[in-house]
N, C-alpha and C positions, 0 to 999 in steps of 0.2 A: 502493499501500499504505501509507503513511506516514498518506492521508487517511482510510483505514478504521479505523485505531487508532485516531486521535485521535478521531473521532466518536463511540465509546461515552464518552472522556473528558471532552469537550466536554459531552453531554447529561448526564452524572454533575456535573458544577460549575456546570451551569445549575439542575439537581435542587436540590443545597446552596444555593447563591445565593438560590433564590426561596424556599425554607424559612427559611432565615436573615431574608428581608426581611418574610416573611409573620407569621415569629414575632415580630420587632422592632418590627413596627409594632402587630400585636395586643396585644404585652405594655404599649406607649405608651399608647394605644387606652384599654386597662383602667385602665390606674392614672389618667389623667387623666379617666377618666368615670367613677371611685368614686362610689357616689350619696351626696346632701348629705340629711342628716338634721337633724333639730331634736326638742328636747321644749319644748312651751308650759306656759308657767308654769298656764294657765288649760285645761284639757283638753275643756272645753263647748265651745271656740271652735273647737277642733282636731279636727276627726271628719271623714270621710268624704273624698271629692275636693275639693281646694282648687285653685284657679290663685290663685298668686301672681307676679305679674309674667309671669315668661314659663315661668314651670314648674309642672309640673301634680304637685301634694304629694299623695299617698296618707295619710290619718292614721286613727288608731284609738289611742283613751285618752290625746289629747295626745303623740302620738308619731308624727311626719310624717315621709317618705321622699321624696325625686324622684330619680328615675334621671338627669336631666339639667337641669342651673341652667345658662343661657347667661350669667347676669349675673356681675361678680365676686361673691367669696361676702359681701362685708362691704355689696353694694348688698342681696344676696339675703337676707341676717339684718335689716337695717333694716328691708326690705319685708315681712317675714315678721312682726317687732314691731308695726307699723302694722295690718296687718291681725287678727295674731293675740293682741296685745298680748304681753308681757314673754316674752323666751325664755330657757329656764335652759339650755339645751345646745344648740349648735351646731356641725356637721363641714360641711366641703366639701373633695371631691377626698382626701378620709381625714385631713382635718387639722382637729383639734377646735381650737374658739378658745378663747383663753384667758380669764381674769377680765375682764381688760383691755376684749380685742375684744369680749365680753359685753356688758358695761357700756355700750360705744360703740353698740353696737347697739341695745341696749335703751332709749337716749337718744329713740330713733323709736316707742316704744311708748305707746299711747294709753290 
């Protein structure tokens, strides 16, 4: 009798645990997977689909977005500056670069 009473409770506990794990993992994945964004000083160079290092950027009017950037943000920004020239705005994982970080990034601009 005890076994049949604990089975529904066990199932409920398993369901709650699964839901908690799924929610926690997807929330962390979403936060870590926030798209990267940049604004190029020269919009003519940043249009259409552009591959920079390990990321596919979609650009329109000098504003580019990449859903996944595998490199560290500093490396991704420097690679973008090498390809597109001066970068006015760069953000990765929901964090926008400071003026100092942008200045460092733009040392690689052509």
